[in-house]
N, C-alpha and C positions, 0 to 999 in steps of 0.2 A: 252307535248305541241305539238299541231298539226302544221305541217309545209308542204307546197306545194313546191316541189323542181322542178324548170324548168331549164334543162340541156341542153347545146349544146355539144354533144360528139365530135364534129368535130372542136371545138375552138382551136385557135393557141396553147395555153399551154394545151394540153389534159389532163384532169384528168379523170380517170375512173369513172364510176357510182358507183362501189362499194366502192372507195376510199372515195368519198364525203359522201355516206350513212353511211359508218362506223364512219366518223368524226361526223356526225350529231347524230347517235345513241349514241355515247360516251357522247354527250351534253344532253342526254335524250330527243331527239325529235322524234316524231311518225310522220314518213315522207311519203307523197304520192308523187311518182315520175313521172315526166311527161318530155319526150324527146321532145324539140321543133322541132325536125326534122320529127318526125312521130306521134306526140300527137297533140290533139285539145286544143290549148292554151286558147281560149275564154271559151270553155266547162270547163276546169279545173279551171279557174279563177272564175266561178260562185259557186264552191263548198266551203263550209265553212272552214275556216283555221285561225289559230292564226298568222301565219307568212308566207310570200312568200319569197322564196330563188331563186336568179337567178344566175346560174352558166354558165358563157359564156363571150363573148365580148361585145362591144357596141351595135352591131346589135341584139343580144340576149336581152340585157337589154332594148333597145327601143321597140322591139316586144311586150315584156310582159307588160312594164310599161304604155305603150301608149293604151293598151287593158284594163288595169285595171279600173273597174268600180267603186269599193268600195275602196276609198282612205284612209279609216280609218285603214286598214290592213297595218301593217309595212312591209317593203321590205328589205332584207338583200342581199348583193352582194358578189359573189365569182368571182373575175375577172380572166377570164382564156383566154382572147383575146390577141392580139399583143400589140395594143396601149393602150386599156383599158382607154379611155379619160374620161368617166363618172366616173369610179371608181377614177381615179387619181384626178379629180376635186373635189371629196368628201374626198379625203385622205385615201382611202382604198387601202390596198396591203397586200399580204401575201398569204399563202397556205391556203386550205380549213381547215386543221386541226387547224392552227393558229387562222383564223378569227372566226370560230364557236364558240370558247371558249370565245371570247370577246363580243358576241351578248347580248345585254340587251334591252328589249322591251321598257323600259322607257327612253331609251337613243337614239333618232332618230333625223334625220335632214330632213326638208322639202325640197321638190324638185318640181320646177316649170315644167310643160309640155306645150310646145308651139303648136301652130296651124298655118299651112301655107296652103293658097289657092293659085292655080295657073291654067293655062289653062289645065293641066292634072288631075286637081281634087283637092281634100284637103286630108290632113294628118296630124297627130301629130308627134312632134319630141322632143327629149330631148337634143341632141347635138347642132343642128343648121341646117342651109340651106344656100344656096348662089348661085350666078351666076358668070361666068367669070372663071379666071384662076384656082381657088382652086377648083371649082366644076368639071371643066374639068379634072383637075388631079386626083381627086377622082374616077371619072368614068373610067378613063384610068387604075388606080391602081386596081379597082375591076375585071378588065378583065386579068390583068397580073397573071402570076404564082406566087404564094405566097411561101415565105420562112419563116423560123422559127425565133422566138424571135427579137433580137436586129438587126440582119440581114434584117429583113423585114422593120424594121424602117428606117435603113440607106438607103435600096433600095427605100423607099418611098420618103425620103427626097432628094435623088438624082434625082429621076423622077420629083419632084416638082421644083427642081432648074432649071432642063432642059425645063420645061414648062414656068418658069418664064423668061428665057432668050429669048424665042420666042413669048411669048403672046403679042398680040396687045389690046389696050385699048378697053374697051367695052362701048358703047354708052348707059349710065344709067342715069335715073331719080330716085333720092332717096328722099323719104319723111319719116321723122321720128316724129311721133306724130303731124303731120301736118306741120312740118317745113321742107323746101327743104334742101337738102345737095348736093351742086355742086363740081365737080371735075373731072379730068381725071383718071379713074381707070382701073387697069388691071382686077379688080374683087371685089366682095363684098361678105363677109360672115356675117350672121346674127347669133350670137352665144348665147347660153343659159348657156354654161359651159366654164371654161377658156381653156381647152385643145381640140384640134380637130385634125384630119388627122393622120400623122404619129408621134403622141405624142408631138404635138407643141403648146406651150402656148401663142396662139395668143390673147387671151382676159383675161389678167391676173387679171383684176379688176371684171371680171364677177361674180356674185353672183346667186348661183342656186336657191335661194328662195326670190329674191326681186322684182319678177313681172316685171323685165325688161330684155330687149335683148340688147346685145353689138353688134353694127354695125362695123365691121371691114373692113376698105377700103384699099385695096392695091394701093397706089399711083403710077401712071406710071412714075413719076419722080424719085422714089426710088427704082427702079428696081435692081440696083447693090447693094444698101444697104440690100435689102432682101436676095438676093443671098448670101452676106457674113455672114448674121445673121443666115442662115440655117447650117453653119458649127458649130456654138455652140449656139443653141437657148435657152440654160439654163442660159447664162451668162449675157444677158441683154434683155431689152424690145425690142419686135418685132418692126421694122421700119413701122408701119402702123397707120393710123388715125383712132381712135375709138370715136364712140358717143353712147348713151345709150337711149332707149325709150321703150314704151309698144307696139306701133303698127308700124310696118315698111312696107313701100310699095317700091317695085323696079319695074321700067318699063323700 
């Protein structure tokens, strides 16, 4: 069976090219290798294949999936990033050797891809987009020095907590499928998957294939509740207000 492997060799949990290729060869795949760091992703996606394999983190998955024109070709994920929010949301975890042996082309899960338009242009997304405190945190985290594994998640959550303490409410007008949503918010995240940022389950009811987006609002009045929740985010529901819709407008 032909497979095209898109690999990020610099992903958080580094897995060597040879290690992944050996696992796929053992599973009887004929592999075409593409490094997302120095290969032409769009050109490689135009070539015929039976399976697309993405080995990397959320950024790598988004880069490949949002450029995929032929949606009939199944995609398999090898999560190598730190947070792996997309893979987490799909219930995918394990080493390349473990995961390759579980792949079955007749056992797939649909995945929505969203589209966002703003003053800076238009793009597609898998995870989500937003404005305010969480978006500012992500931008700051991207500029910081990255550490490995769980330490990176702890560092990210600590940075977010610091941002929450000092964040000022954003003047936002929110419209969801034509209906206005009012409130005083520190920020708003529009999510397609349950997990985002440093492995946080902000939209636990999000379905990756229901055609809906989950609008997560950080209520300014629950600032301290959110700070406390960050200490153990897996223990209970995030203290945020959530709505669903197909079309979301933020002004």
